[in-house]
ROVEXKOL-590724 format. One record per residue (C-alpha): residue in three letters; x, y, z. Coordinates in steps of 0.2 Angstrom, whole numbers, padded with zeros to 4 digits, always signed. Layout:
ROVEXKOL-590724
ALAXYZ...
***
This chain:
ROVEXKOL-590724
MET-0204+0189+0041GLY-0218+0199+0035LEU-0235+0205+0040SER-0252+0202+0031SER-0261+0215+0041PRO-0249+0228+0046GLY-0262+0241+0050TRP-0265+0233+0067LEU-0248+0239+0073LEU-0255+0256+0075LEU-0263+0249+0092LEU-0245+0249+0098VAL-0245+0268+0099PRO-0258+0269+0113LEU-0249+0254+0122ALA-0233+0264+0121GLY-0243+0279+0129LEU-0249+0267+0143ILE-0232+0261+0147GLY-0226+0280+0148ALA-0240+0284+0159TYR-0236+0269+0171LEU-0217+0275+0172LEU-0223+0293+0175VAL-0234+0287+0190GLN-0220+0276+0197ARG-0208+0291+0196ARG-0220+0303+0205ARG-0222+0290+0219GLY-0204+0289+0221ARG-0203+0308+0223TYR-0217+0308+0236ALA-0208+0295+0246VAL-0192+0305+0247ARG-0202+0320+0255PHE-0201+0310+0272THR-0185+0315+0280ASN-0187+0302+0294LEU-0185+0286+0283ASP-0186+0276+0299LEU-0203+0283+0302LEU-0208+0280+0284ASP-0204+0262+0286LYS-0215+0260+0301VAL-0231+0269+0294ALA-0230+0264+0276PRO-0234+0247+0270ARG-0220+0237+0264ARG-0219+0235+0245PRO-0212+0220+0236GLY-0198+0231+0228ARG-0195+0229+0209ARG-0205+0213+0208ARG-0221+0224+0209HIS-0217+0229+0191ILE-0218+0211+0184PRO-0237+0210+0183ALA-0238+0226+0173ALA-0223+0221+0162ALA-0232+0205+0158PHE-0248+0213+0155CYS-0240+0225+0142ALA-0231+0211+0134THR-0247+0202+0132MET-0255+0217+0124ALA-0240+0218+0112LEU-0240+0200+0107LEU-0259+0200+0104VAL-0257+0215+0093LEU-0243+0207+0083GLY-0254+0192+0081PHE-0268+0202+0074ALA-0256+0209+0061ARG-0254+0191+0055PRO-0236+0189+0054THR-0229+0177+0040THR-0213+0168+0038GLU-0205+0158+0024VAL-0205+0139+0026ARG-0197+0126+0015VAL-0210+0113+0008PRO-0205+0097-0001ARG-0211+0098-0019GLU-0222+0084-0025ARG-0218+0085-0043ALA-0204+0094-0054THR-0194+0091-0069VAL-0175+0091-0069VAL-0164+0089-0084VAL-0145+0086-0081ALA-0134+0093-0095PHE-0118+0083-0095ASP-0102+0089-0104VAL-0094+0074-0113SER-0081+0084-0122ALA-0063+0077-0123SER-0057+0089-0110MET-0067+0079-0097GLU-0053+0066-0098ALA-0041+0077-0088THR-0034+0069-0073ASP-0033+0084-0062VAL-0049+0076-0053GLU-0046+0058-0048PRO-0048+0046-0057THR-0053+0058-0071ARG-0065+0073-0072PHE-0077+0062-0083GLU-0077+0047-0071ALA-0079+0057-0055ALA-0093+0067-0064GLN-0102+0051-0069GLN-0102+0045-0051ALA-0109+0062-0044ALA-0123+0063-0057LEU-0128+0045-0053ALA-0129+0049-0035PHE-0139+0065-0039VAL-0152+0057-0049ASP-0154+0043-0036ARG-0158+0056-0022LEU-0172+0064-0032PRO-0189+0061-0026GLU-0198+0046-0035ARG-0211+0057-0043PHE-0199+0069-0051ASN-0196+0068-0070ALA-0177+0068-0073GLY-0169+0068-0090LEU-0151+0069-0098VAL-0144+0079-0111GLN-0126+0075-0117PHE-0116+0088-0126SER-0099+0089-0135GLY-0098+0097-0152SER-0117+0096-0152ALA-0131+0092-0140THR-0142+0077-0139VAL-0156+0072-0128ALA-0150+0055-0122VAL-0165+0052-0110PRO-0181+0063-0111PRO-0188+0068-0094THR-0195+0052-0085THR-0197+0044-0069ASP-0188+0028-0074ARG-0172+0030-0064GLU-0164+0013-0071LEU-0165+0020-0089LEU-0157+0036-0083ARG-0143+0027-0074SER-0139+0016-0089ALA-0138+0032-0100ILE-0126+0040-0088GLU-0115+0025-0086GLY-0115+0023-0105LEU-0108+0041-0109THR-0092+0043-0119THR-0082+0058-0123ARG-0081+0067-0140GLN-0073+0083-0147GLY-0080+0100-0145THR-0091+0109-0132ALA-0108+0116-0137ILE-0115+0123-0120GLY-0128+0135-0129ASP-0135+0120-0139ALA-0136+0110-0123VAL-0146+0123-0114VAL-0158+0124-0128ALA-0160+0105-0130ALA-0163+0104-0111ARG-0177+0117-0113ASP-0185+0108-0128ALA-0185+0092-0118VAL-0194+0101-0104ARG-0207+0109-0115ALA-0210+0092-0125LEU-0215+0084-0108ASP-0226+0099-0103ARG-0236+0097-0119GLN-0240+0080-0114ALA-0246+0085-0097GLU-0265+0084-0093THR-0263+0095-0079GLU-0253+0111-0075PRO-0234+0107-0079PRO-0223+0105-0064PRO-0209+0118-0061ALA-0193+0113-0071HIS-0174+0116-0068ILE-0159+0113-0079VAL-0142+0107-0071LEU-0128+0110-0082LEU-0110+0103-0079SER-0095+0109-0090ASP-0077+0110-0088GLY-0073+0121-0103SER-0079+0135-0114ASN-0091+0136-0128THR-0083+0131-0144GLN-0097+0126-0156GLY-0115+0130-0159ARG-0125+0144-0153SER-0118+0157-0141VAL-0121+0155-0122GLU-0129+0172-0122SER-0142+0169-0135ALA-0147+0152-0126ALA-0148+0161-0109GLU-0160+0173-0117GLU-0171+0160-0124VAL-0172+0149-0108ALA-0174+0165-0097ALA-0190+0169-0108ASP-0197+0152-0103GLU-0193+0155-0085ILE-0183+0139-0083PRO-0168+0142-0071VAL-0151+0134-0076SER-0139+0130-0062THR-0122+0128-0068ILE-0106+0119-0061ALA-0089+0125-0067TYR-0079+0108-0065GLY-0061+0105-0064THR-0045+0116-0060GLU-0034+0128-0069ASP-0021+0115-0070GLY-0031+0102-0080THR-0022+0095-0095VAL-0027+0082-0109ASP-0015+0072-0120LEU-0016+0075-0138PRO-0013+0062-0152SER+0003+0070-0156GLY+0009+0066-0138ASP+0009+0084-0132SER-0002+0089-0118MET-0014+0104-0118ARG-0021+0114-0104VAL-0040+0114-0102PRO-0045+0127-0089VAL-0063+0130-0083ASP-0073+0145-0090GLY-0081+0150-0074PRO-0087+0167-0079ALA-0097+0161-0094LEU-0106+0148-0083GLU-0109+0161-0069ASN-0117+0173-0082LEU-0128+0159-0088ALA-0134+0155-0071SER-0137+0173-0066ARG-0147+0177-0082THR-0159+0162-0080GLY-0162+0163-0061GLY-0151+0148-0057ASP-0136+0146-0046PHE-0118+0145-0050HIS-0106+0132-0042GLU-0088+0128-0043ALA-0081+0111-0040ALA-0062+0106-0041THR-0063+0089-0034GLY-0075+0074-0035GLU-0080+0077-0016GLU-0084+0095-0020LEU-0094+0090-0035GLN-0104+0078-0024ALA-0107+0092-0012VAL-0113+0103-0026TYR-0125+0091-0032GLU-0132+0088-0015ASP-0135+0107-0013ILE-0144+0108-0030GLY-0154+0093-0025SER-0160+0101-0009SER-0165+0117-0018VAL-0174+0109-0032GLY-0183+0096-0021TYR-0191+0110-0010ARG-0200+0126-0013THR-0202+0141-0002GLU-0219+0147+0003GLU-0226+0161+0015ARG-0236+0154+0030GLU-0245+0164+0044VAL-0238+0161+0061TRP-0250+0172+0071GLN-0254+0157+0082TRP-0237+0158+0090PHE-0239+0176+0095VAL-0257+0173+0102ALA-0251+0158+0112ALA-0236+0168+0119GLY-0248+0182+0123LEU-0259+0169+0133VAL-0244+0163+0142THR-0239+0181+0148ALA-0257+0184+0153LEU-0257+0169+0164ALA-0240+0175+0171ALA-0247+0192+0174ALA-0262+0185+0183ALA-0252+0172+0193THR-0239+0185+0200SER-0252+0198+0204LEU-0263+0185+0214LEU-0248+0178+0222TRP-0240+0194+0228PHE-0254+0206+0229SER-0270+0195+0230ARG-0278+0204+0216LEU-0278+0204+0197PRO-0268+0217+0187
***
């Protein structure tokens, strides 16, 4: 929570002095009462006081003043607001290592189902595109609101050799910029979601791609998919381990302002896509909440007046 006009908080200083003066007066009254050695006589001649509850109206009054001062300072808080428009490009790894069976039924099939569910959950006005990458990267579907076209493309993906993560990031960036050039109004915010289960083996480096995309202020959220025990069968009949290169994907996300995720199962991948969808579909904005403090101040003011009239037949 922040404050738009923090200078008003200086009014809390005299309020603190007022509270101190009140406490000092109450302390002196207590000392004066103790001077009477005959407490029975004091009870007879002095009016009965309502005990500690006599402080409630004063406390409520001070709370009212404090709340009103905070209201004048115009406090703000962050709220999540649904986006009306955005562009999301899914970069999908179709390298041969995606045929590994450490994720049931295979990494590839589980990733397809998770990607389909992800695009189905995106708001209708969001543009969504697809980049497939193996030894090279291709824009399979430019960003569009046509979900059926996107679903068909995801369902039709097939695996190939090689992994060009850097090329995929740049291809996704280019797809976003191509759409932006067609826009008649200010382009909506864009986000790239890249899923990969391996390391970069071909094309440009991940580091150089990250620099290019970061310069365009397009965040890339990455998903390191699979386990360290994943293997694929080679034509020779042997098997080869295909571990995930998490550090490279984490660095890519960090340098572009995106988020890094890990998923070792199909269920975890579904959860990751849901998390990304919730962050992409909303934006955070500062909103003033001074009304809450003023309303609370009015409530405490009424409480001060009510208790004072009820117990002392006067206003504080």
